[in-house]
N, C-alpha and C positions, 0 to 999 in steps of 0.2 A: 504494500500500500504506500502510495506517495502522499506527500503533504501539499502537492500542487493544488491550487484552487480549481474547482470544477467550473466555476463561473466568476469572471471578474466584472462585477457590476459597475458600469460607468454612469454614475448618477450626476445630473446637472441641477442647478438651482431651478426651482419652478416659479411660475407666476400664477398666483391665485387671485381671481377676480370675483369679489363678492358683490352681488347686485340684488335688486328687488325694489319694491315700491318704497316711497318715502315713509319713514316711521317704523320699518320692520326691525331696526336695530343693527344696521350694517356697521356703524362705527363701534358700537359696544362689543359686538362679536369679534371684529377685527382686532380691537385692542386687547380683548381677553385672550385671544390666540397669542399675541405678541408677549403678553405678560407671562405666559407659560414658559417661553423660551426666548428671551430678548436677544440673545446672541445669534439665534438661528433665523429670525424673521426680521424683515424690514417693511415698515408701513409707509406706503407712498402717500404723501400729503397732497391733496388736491388744491389747485389754485382757483380762487373765485373772486368776482368783483362785488359780491354782496357784502354788507357790513356784518360783523360778527354778532351772533346771538349771545345772550347772557351766559357767561361761564365758558365760552369758547376762547381758545388761546391761539394767538398767531404762531404758525409753525408747527403746532401740534394737531389742531383740528383741521385747519385750512391755512393756506397762504392767502391772506386777504390783500388784494391789490386793487388799484384803481382801474377803471374801464380802459384808460389809456395804456396802462401797464399791461393789461391783459391783451389788448390789441397788438402791442409790441411783441409779446410772446408768440402770438399767432404769426405775425409777419416774419419773425426770425425762426419759425418752425421748431419751437422749443417744446411743443405739446404733442404727446402721443395721440390724444383725441381731445376734443372740446365740443361743448354743446350749450345751448340755451336751455336752462332748467328752471321752470317757474319764473321766467323773466330775468334770471341771473345767469351769467356765464360761469361755467365750471370746466376745468381742464386738467389733464394729467401730465406733469412735467417729465420729459424723457430722461433727463440727466440723472434724476433720482434713481430711476430703474436701472440704468446702466451702471451706476456706482454700486448699487446693492448687488447686482448680478456679478460684478467684477470681484466683490468681496465674498462670493460664494454663499450668499444669503438668499433664502426664499423670499420672494416679493409678494406682499399682500396689498391689494388695493380695493377700495370700495367705490363703485361708480353707479350711476343711474342705468336703467335698462337700455336706453339708446346708446349710452357710452359703451356698455358691454358689447353691443352688437358691432360697433365700430372696431373695438379692440379685437373681437373675434376674427374680423377680416385681416387685421394687421398682424396679429399674433395667434394663429390658429391652434398652436400647441399649448396655449395657456389653459388653466383649469377654471371652469366657470360654474359658480354656485349661485343659485337663486334662493334668496332668503325670504321667508314668509312668516306672518303671524298665524296663529291657529285658526282664527275666525276674522271676518271683516269687522265685527264689533270690537275685537281687540285692537285692530289697526286704528279704528276711529278713536278709541279711548286714548291710545298713545299719542296720536296727533293732537287731540284736544289738550292733553296734559302738557304739551310743550308750550302752549299759549303764545306761539310765535307767528300765528297766521290769523288773518281776519276770517269771518264766517265764510265769505266768498272764496278765499284762498283754500280754506279747509275743504270745501265742497269740491274744488278743482282737484286737489290732491287725491281725494277719495275716488273721484271719477277716473282720474288718471291711473290710479292703482288697479281699478277693475280692468282697464284696458291692458295694463302691463302684465297682469296675471295670465293673459292669453298667450304670452310669449315664453312661458315656462319651458316649452320643448326646445327652445333655442339654447338651453343650458345643459351642462353635463350632469348636474346634481341639483336637487331641491332639498333644503333643510328648513324645518319648522322651528322658529324661535318662539316657543310658547312662553307665556307669562309664568315666571317661577321656575322655568326649566332652561335657563340660559346655558348652564354647564353641559347639558345634554347636547345642545346645538354645537357648542364648542368642541365637545368630544367627537361628534360626527364629522365636523370639518377637519379636525386634526387627523382623523382616520383617513379621510380623503387625501390629505397631503401625504401621509405615509404611503398610501397605496400608489400615488402618482410617482413616488420615487422608486417604486418596485417595478414599474412598467418596463418591459423588454424593448419597447420602441421609443423610449424617452429620448428627446432631442433637445439641444440647447435653445434657449430663448434668444431670438435675434430681433433687434429693432432697426 
């Protein structure tokens, strides 16, 4: 018997895209994943031209920039994708992803559903997870608890969520982030990441 390895696994850093309707807990789940293993994961901070909500921190929750600054990022091709979301611009900076991959860390990002569709075209070997609440009533309750929207904006978000739910089949996995069971959702996504690293056809992420 020899000690030679039967299989030399060539694993590359992965890109995990967490998406879903507004209010399902994308930020919360992404940060919970990173807290489990900060040295392994890198959270991509999205740029936006909207003002920060109460409690949001520059560089942690978003990069808050002016509309002119956002336009310059578009002009200089600094964004992997960008879109208008509820009248605000949001975009994913490329350099963050490149730096994270170069350091051999798995990349985690949270984007809206239309952003995920764009990234799917650009990076088809990324892993796409659609996050949902258990019921529509739960989503309504979470959005109302944020107290950051007018009644009209809230109705728009709920109507948009109904339409976004129709796009679940565009994703690789769906995970339910039920009230009181956040850890279960994190466990499931962590298992998805582990499985992705075991794929025999894994290929490096290229931007």
